[in-house]
C-alpha angles and dihedrals in degrees: 000000000000115000125204118196117198118201129181092258105021150002141228131201125190145141108244118215115271091226127026117184094164112132113215115232123221115270110264136173113341109233107184132291114345125185087252093053092049091047093049092048091050093046092051093049091049090052095057109119121226084234086080089075128072103185094190098055107028147040136193136225119211111204144185114197123189140183132206101218125047117240113243094239140015088247089064090051090047090053092052091051093045093051090048093051090049089056091049089054090054089052090059102264114187098190141344139197121188141175132191117220135168133247118224090256091061100258124128124238133185127237121185152132124234127188129210135179117253088247088068091073132039099178124069129170126231092277092051096255115146099243101186095043095046092051089046092052091048090047092053091052091050089049096052096037099033093106087064095052100266110167135178092250095062098054129091130195129178129187120243112194104163146018091276089062089053090054090051089053090050094050093050104043112007100058094060115115130212090268094061110118092241090055099038118123087234088072096054108118113262113252095031109126090189137007102210120213114349098196139019148152139212138180135050102330116159114216134175134202116256119262106247121214122187106207141185119253090251091054090048095050092047091048092052091053091050092048090051091052091045092052091048092049093046092050093048090050090052090049092055091051094050123074115226094234133033132190114246119175091334094311125109108227135169111277109246090215090055092048091048091052092049090051091048091052090053090047092049093051094056101030094109099033116116132154091212109078095203092050092046090058093058099037107129132214133221122188142164096242113142119243096252093057093044092051091047089054089050092050090050092052091048090051088053091056102265113140136229129184130226125197116252125220092279093051097254119128118253126192120259124181 
């Protein structure tokens, strides 16, 4: 039976196997981004409740921190990250999400978003960016990662003041799968026997379990078609808003946002295509559609006669129009 899971910031739809005899092995050495790690990271981020954010009393800083020289082992990289998080706690950190990814030259870098209360900073620039705090955060990273060539020039911080900023962060970093070039096993530093954890979070995040909908096959097929059209429309809208070229340091280069939209259009067009008829029937979908829109789509399909099923008191599924 098809299962639709509705999160705050996304949805998934799939037909789980009728019988699963697979025996899970004990967790061993973590060797980079696996499909499971990427999926778990995405599911957690989608489950974050808007209640986590108090726009009147807090702000966030999205960051990308780099180093020049690769640590000899993943334990060294883990120590850098741990020391940095300890310093963020002393600054008054409310919550943090981070991911480790790889540069093409085989060196790790850290993406993340950290939230503070407004009381943590008393000095803001004309654009509203917390000057003293941002320089302090960057200084702490240079202190803990300085032995690996971290410099002020290679670090990037952006202000997040509302829930829309959180969504921008999600769309840029959270939707990457295990096959993304910055998460590919080919980028893992040579000599590293393990990588350790590749993502994590801490602080007062508020999360909720996904709403689960058991659906008929007809409901599932109709939903997939709508999701495909939604993704295509959303990508085309992003393409119109993004110029093809941007000026960077006096050079005209392709706009990364434009390239991303073009790639997403191509992906949307072929997302349900499959030469194997049996596989095409069970092909799932995963999209960053917020819960209100997903539930509205479900209500529309129900009103058109498509069926979903709800469990009765004994746990069996009963039909519901």
